N, C-alpha and C positions, 0 to 999 in steps of 0.2 A: 282582520276584520270579524274573529268568532267572538271574540273578547266584545268585540260593539257589539253585534249582535246579541246575544247573552246578554249585556246590560240594560237595551231596549227591550229585549221580553221581559227580565225581572219589574225593571219599572211600566212597563205597559201594563200589563195581570192589574197596576194603579187606576189606569184611564180606559175603562171600557169603556164601547163606543152604547151610544142610546139611539133610540130606532126612533129619527127622525129625516122629514124630506131633507134639509139643510144641512147642504157637505161643508164644512168648512174646508178650504186649503191651508197649508203650512203658510208663517209666514217667510217671506224671502231672503231674508238678513244678508246679502250678498258677499262677497268674501273680496270686494275690487279695492284696491289703494292707489291706482293713477289711471292715467288717460291711455286708451289701446288695449286695456283690459278686457277680457271678457271670461265669461265663464256659463257651460253648459252642465247642466244638474236631472238627475232621474232620483225616484224617491219611488217605495213601498209602501203603504199603509200595513198595518198587519191584520187593518179591516178587508185586506184588497185589494185594492184603492193603489191605483198610482197615478206616476204625476213628474209630468219633464216640464223643464227651465229654462230660459238662455237670456243673459242680462248682459251688460256689456255699457262699457264707460269712454263715448265716442270724445270726449272732452274730462279734463281734469273736475271730479266733484259733482260729474252729471251720469246718472244710469238710465238706460234703458230698457226695460225688461218682459218678457212674455209666457207665459206659462198656463197647461194646458193639463186638466185630472178626467180620468175616467173610471166607471166602474163597470162592469157587465156580468153577467150576473144568467142563467138558464131561463131562458120565459117561457118555460113549462114550469116553472118552482113556481108552489103557491104561496111563498113567502122570500120576500125579494125585497132589496135595496140597489138601487143601481142610479147611474146617469152619467153627464159629462159637463163641463165648464171649461171657463178659460181666463185668465187675467192679462190685463194690458195695463203695465204703470212707467211713472217716471221718479226719478227721487233723487238723491244724492249721498254724499258720504264723508267721512272726514277724520284721515288717521291724528290719532293726540300722540305724539310721541311714538314711541317702537312697539308697544303693546294694545294700543286699544284703537278702536276702530268703530266708530258712531254713523248710524246715517237714518234716513226716512223716503219714504216712498208714498206716491199715491197712487190711485188708479180706480179704472171699473172694468166689469166679465159680463157676463152672463153663462145660467144654468139650466140644464133641463133634467131632472132628478124625478126617477118614482119609487114608490115603498109599497111591499105592502103586508099584515100582518094579521096577529089574532092576539086578541087582549080575555084574557079569564078572570070570572072573579066569585065566588062563596057565594054556591046558592045560584049562580046565572048563568044561562049561555055563552059561550064564549062569542062575540063579536070579531069579525072580522074589518080591518079598514083597507085602503086600498088608494091611498094620493097618488097624485100626477101634479107636478110643477115647472114651472118656468119664471123664469127670473133674474131680475137686474139687478146686479150690486156695485158700490161703491165702498173703498177704502183707504184708509191710511195706516202706514207703519213706519216705528220707531224698531230703533233694534241698537244693540250694541256688544260688541262683541271683544274681549279679552284671548291676548296671546299669551299663552303658561309658556311655550316653550315655540322655537320652529318647527314642532311636528305636533303640539298640542293647543286644542284653542276652544272656549267655553264662550258662553252669551245670553242671552235674553231680546226676545222683539215683544212687543203690544203693537199688534192689527185691533183697528173697528172697522167693522162692517155694515154696511144700512142695504139692507135686503128688501127690494122692492116688486112684489110677487106680480108680473102681469098675468098669468093661470096660475090657477090656485083649486082645486078640486079634490072632492072623498066620491067615488063611487060616480064619477058624472057630476056631482053637483058640486055647485061653486060653494069654497070658504069664506066664511067672514074675515081673512085677515088680509088686509094691503102690502105692509110694512112691518120689518123691526130692525133692531139694530143690536147687533151683536159683539160681545168682548172677548179679544183673544189673542191669550198669552203666550209666550211657546216659551221652551227654553232646549240647548242645542249642546252638543258634544261635538268636535269635531276634529280628529287625526290627518292631516297631512303628508301624503306617503312621499316618496323620492330622499336626494340626498342632499347637502346644502341649507342654506337659508329661504327660509318658508316662498320667498316671490319665486325662488326655481321651481316648485315642487309642480309638477304637475297634475297628482291625484290628491284628491283630499274625498274621508268617508264622514257622514255623518248621522248622528244620531238624535233624533226632537222627538219632544215629548209636547201636547199642547192641549187646551181647551178653548171651549167655545158657549155661550154661555147672552141667553139675550137680557138685554137692560130693563129694569123693571117688572122683571118676570119673577114670582117669590115659586121654587120647583114645591115648597114645604106645603103651599096651600092646597089641601085637598079636595076644595069647592072645583079645582078645574081638572080633577080627572079623569073624567069620561066627556071633558069638554068636546071635541073636532075641531080642531084647528086651533089648541090652544096646547095643551101638555105635549100633544104629538110634533105639535110644528116649531114653537116655545123653547124645549127643553132643553138642559146643556149639552153638550158632545165635547168627547176626548180623543185626542188620536194619537199615535206611536207611529215613526216614520225610521223608516232602514233609507240613507241613497249615499249618492257617489256625485263626486263632482270632477270634471275635466275645464281646466284652465287650456284656453289651446294658446295664448301668449305665451306658457311656460316650453311647451313644445315647440312652439315657433324657435324659440328660444335657445334650447338643443341641438335644435339641425341644423344652427346657423356656423360654419367656422369660422375658426379662430380667426378675427380678420377684418370676416367677412362685413359688409352693410359702415364701416366708418370711412 
């Protein structure tokens, strides 16, 4: 675990967060390969946000998933970034041989977030911004995982999220941005704990690194630097997470006595 956390911190320094209202959730990429399998996971973002998720396969090749993420801050702080959201999705997975697992999901969610900060320019007084946002979202995701050994796997996922703002204000005044579509790739490294084959190991550790950028938005365009609702809401964001997953079906198998259920 110490090695995984150190690796996340090192690479995470390359993915420093930007101050935007939109909070990307990490891609799902569940590690399920057969029916009646489940995965319960918890993750911590280096920014201080936490996320919990549960995925289940009721029949072979079918996934159902729910996830919740939140970040709390001190209401008395003058600068803050906080909010909460959830995702609900369905999808599919397909093991390819002994080492590859590919799949995809689609779904929807809702979110509420707030951000307050100051921006200072040379020769000009600082300007304070206070954003409040509520939005719905639709997403689609594909992923692929390579099982390098019984214990180690790594992979990549790609998500597209359409964000539709239902409320968006700055200092209680409406902002003229109704929607945006985000491109969200992620890479991850996993270590499965336990003995024996991968499918029998009940605990998995993960480090993940991802980014989120708005389709069609050029962040180098200086004309948008002070545009309310453009730079602050459309700019790119990145994240680093450390997480742990529990596979209840593995624990149930270990609890069975030899010959039980035959």
